[in-house]
N, C-alpha and C positions, 0 to 999 in steps of 0.2 A: 819703477821696478829696479831692484838692486842688480848689480852686475854679477854675472855668474863667475864663480871661481875657476881656476885653471883645471881643477879636477872634477868639474861638474858632471861630465859624462861618466866618469868612473863611479861617482857616488850614485848616479841614477841606475847604473848597471848592476848594483848589488842585488842579488836574488832575494825575493821575499820569503818569509817564514810564516807558516800557518800558526795563528795565535793559539787555537784550541784544536789540536789534532783529534778527530772524532773517533779514532780507533779505541780509546779507553772509555768512551761513553757506554753506559749500560745499554745493551742492544735489545730492541723489541723482538719478540718471537713472532715474526711475520707469518710463518706457516700456521701457527696456532690461531692468529687473528683471522687469516683467510678462511680457515676451516670453520671458525665461529661465525663469520659473516655469511658463509654458504648455508642457506637455510634459515637465517635470521628473519624475523617477521617484523613488519612495521607496526608499532604500537601507538604512535601518535604523530601528528603532522602539524606544523606551524607554517604560516605564510607571511613573508615580509612583502607588503604591498609596495608598489612603486613609490619611491621617496619617503618610505616609512620603514619601521623596524619591527621585528617580532622578538619575543623571548622564548626560550625552550629550556628544558631540563633533561639531562642524560645521566643516568646512574652509572657508577663505575661498572665496567663490563658490558655496557651497551655501546652502540654506534650511533653517531648522528651523520646524516648525509645532506649536504647542501646541493640543491638541484636547480639548474637553469630551466625556466619554463617560459614559454611564449616568445622570448627574444633575448638577444645578447645583453647581459646585465652583470655588473660586478657588485660585490657585497663587502661590507666592513664588519668583521667579527670580533666581539669581545667575549672572554671567558673568565669565570670566577669559580672558585670552589663553592658549591652550593652549601650555604650555611656559614661561610667565612669569606666575606668579600675582600679581606686583606690578602688572600691568596688569589692572585689574578694573573692572567697571561702576561708574560714578559717578552715583548717582541724584540727588545735589544739583545737579550741574552740568547734568544732563539736564533737571531741573526748571527751572533758571534759564533755559535756552536755549529750552525748548519749552512749559513750563507744568506744572501739577500732575498732568496726566494726558496720556498719549501715545497716538497712533493712527497711521493710515496716512500715510506720507511723513515721519514723524519718526524720529529716530535715538537710539540708546543710546550714550552717550559714555563713554570710559574715564578713569580717574583720572590725576592729575598723576604724573609729568611727561609722560605719553604724550598725553593729551587728544586723541583722534581718534575717529571713528565706529567703534564695535565692530560695530554691527548697524543695520539699517534695517527698520522695519516696512513691509511691502508689502501686507498684507491683514489686515483686521480686520472680522469679521462683526458686531461690536457697535458699529461707528462711527455707527450710526443713533441711539444713545442720547443723545449730546450731554450737556448739563448739565441736570439735572432741577430741579424747583421747590425742592428742599432744598439745591441747590448740589452735588449728587452727580454724579459721572462715573466712567467705567470705566478701568481700567489705570493705577493711580496710581504716582507716584514721590515720594510724601510720607510714607507709612508706613514704618516700619523693618522689622519682621517680628515675629511673636509669639515670645517667648523665655522661657526658664525663670527668668531672673533677675527680670524684672518680675512674673511670676506668683508667685514666692516673696516679693517685696517687698509685693505687694498682698494676697495670700491665704495665704502660708506653704506653698505647694504645692511638690512635687518632680515636675514634669511633664516627660517626656522626648520627647514627640512634637509639640512646637511646631515652627514652621518653622525657627527658628535651629538647634535640635538636629538636625532632619531634614537640613538643608543640610550641617551638619558631618559627619554620617555619610555622606552622598552624596559629599562631597569626599574624605573618608577612603577610601572605596571606590574612587574614581577614581584616586587618587594613591598609595595605600599609606601615607599619613601616619597617625599616630595621631589620634584625635579631638582631643587636646590640641594637637597640631601644626597640625591643620586649622582650628581655631576662629578664630585671628586673621585668616584669609583670608576668612571669611564676612562679608558686607557688606550694607548696605542694598539693598533689592530693588526690582524691578519687580513690583508686585502685579497679576498677570495676572488678568483678569476681575473683580477686586474693585471694588465700587462704594463710593466714599468721598468725603468732602469735609470742610468745616469749618462748624461751627454759626455762624449769623449773630450770635447774641447773646453767646456766650462764646468763640468762636474755637476750640472743641475739635474734634479729629479724630474723625470718626464713620464708621461703616460701616453699610451697609444691604444688604438682600437683593440679590445679584447678578442681573442680567438674563440671565446665561449659561444656555444650554440645550444638551443633547447635540447635537453637530455644530458648534456655534460654535467658531471657531478664530482664532488670531493667528499669522500667517505672517511670519517675520523672515528677512532676508537677512544672511548672515554676511560682514561686511566684512573680517574677519581670522580666523585660525584660533581657534576658540572651544572652551573647555570650559564646559559649563553644568551647573547643578544646579537642579532644580525640585521644590518641596515642595507636595504636596497638603495645603493648610492644614487643621488640625483644626477650624477654624470652618465647614467645608463651604461654604455660600454666604454665610457671614458675616452672616446675618440676626439672630443672637441673641448668640452669644459665641464665643470661641476659647480655645485652650489648655486644652481639656478633651475628654473622650470623649463628651459629650452630644449634639453636633451630628451630623446625618446627613452623612456624607462619601462622596465618590465618587473614582474614579481620574482621573488626567489622562494623556493620551498625548502623547509627543513624537515627531514624525516628522522624519527627515532626508531632504531631497530634493536630488537631484543633477540640475542642468540638462544638457541634451544638449550634446554636444561642439560648440564654436563659438558657443554661445548668448550668451556674454558677451564676444564679440570686442571688444577695445579697452578693456575694464574693467581697472582696476588697484586692488589693495588700498591703502587710504590710508596715507600715511607718518605716522610719529609727529609730534607737534607740533613746529613749527619754532623755538620759543623757544630762545635760546642757552644758557639755564640758568645764566647768570652771577649773576643776582640783584643786579646792581649792584656786584659786587666783582671 
């Protein structure tokens, strides 16, 4: 380790600056969404079986709700624009705009060059959790997803029911693509119900037992037509390990809710980002 300079403490004491102040972001009309959710009816249901994934579609102006059933379980969520897989959830920009974990009133943003709100979280029964003494919080956009490549790298395994592979199979089922064709479209996730953070001493990504219990749910408003895939992680509540068959796992349910006619009067699906795309040329 290099020797600290004489002014090391002064350098460390400089106050941070928020990179992307949220005040100028387009704000969702949460009162309108709440009114539309009140009285909305479930029109379809999909279930991600333990260590498997499901796919679902939500039209712009509908809601999808991810529900814990039977026991504590975390899920890995991918989103695409239905009909254009190039527009997909951008966890890194969502993290930069909103923070490492997301909850009610925050949005899930799409990748370049689209960069617009794909969805808005309108209801979170775990928003009481906050940030715990370890720095852990719920619904993270920092983890990637458990995958067979890292498992093979670290322990030489050939495990096929990690979230990456589960999401590939779900997208393949939804689109008719082969798993090999689907794989490049699977991307970094929203870790639904997962409790995570970074260690204070080494800065390492950690997971701990999720506070989720049966009946807890995350309700999300579809700002655009969405194709989604949700994996019920092989880590169960992620209290011990993932990418194996040892953890107790439970299903997750996805409900699609349709608001009553006229409930979203005046609302419009957001346009794609207005940057001209010239990149200075």
